[in-house]
C-alpha angles and dihedrals in degrees: 000000000000093000120113126236110176092188095071101073133028147139122297139164125241118183089342093308125117114238142168108251148175131191094184117128092200121128121258102354120168141175127206137188105261115241128165088217107025093176088070088079107082138151103020146137118236118197142163140106137276139192141179131202094206124091091209097041126123118216138182153130134241136217134187088026112177094201129168093023099045138014095238139108145139110257135193109198147152120217124212099329095327126125127280110261142158111275113169119205133261087051111247094002097107130055112205131186108230135183083195131351102181130070095203088224110133122220114239130176122261094015124118116225125200118216136190124187129180121194121184134175121220129176093261104028150003116243125212121193122176145163134184127193140166113274109253094032125099116275111252112253094219133056109256091197117048116168141156125206111204103165121117092244094051119139112260101178143354147132134281130260150152133253136199148155139174135039129333136039117302122204138188126190144165092034114185135171122193132177121249115225096207144317110326094358126135113257117253121225094247115119120229117256115297122227112282092242089067090219128138112284115274120211119219119205 
């Protein structure tokens, strides 16, 4: 859906810390940073942490989201206690070549998970690298998800967002976006361009 429902996501406080949250049990809800031209955001690293209080929740994050122009994005999610894996949207619309597409990290209630995603656009493909690990544990040295998208309708740019469904509270925190300087390079702490209006970010559901 490209329709907007501002009641689905909003600010909350967990252990004295401000977070983005939703308590909605609706299926396949998502919120994205609003940009007039989302494809202007390219070649970046998206990181942060996420948690759910529900044992049957599904939880995830999105990158290269083309909202509000197109219902499409790359998504890393875990469904109802399963493991975090790459699940592009629309479901089944994209065919990606992956060395690995699953982190093997299982979603459990009341546990924060750190994530790091790198998306980069090349002339022949878009690359998606990602890892997820339990907060407090050492960050994995290797990318658990390593995929290339070579189709003509591949995503070549877009904003960041969050995704959820099912019972329980869902939270996201410590969100950061940094530019990538080039293939395999370390990201630099320079944020992507901000909306021209220079207003606080607006999240679209």
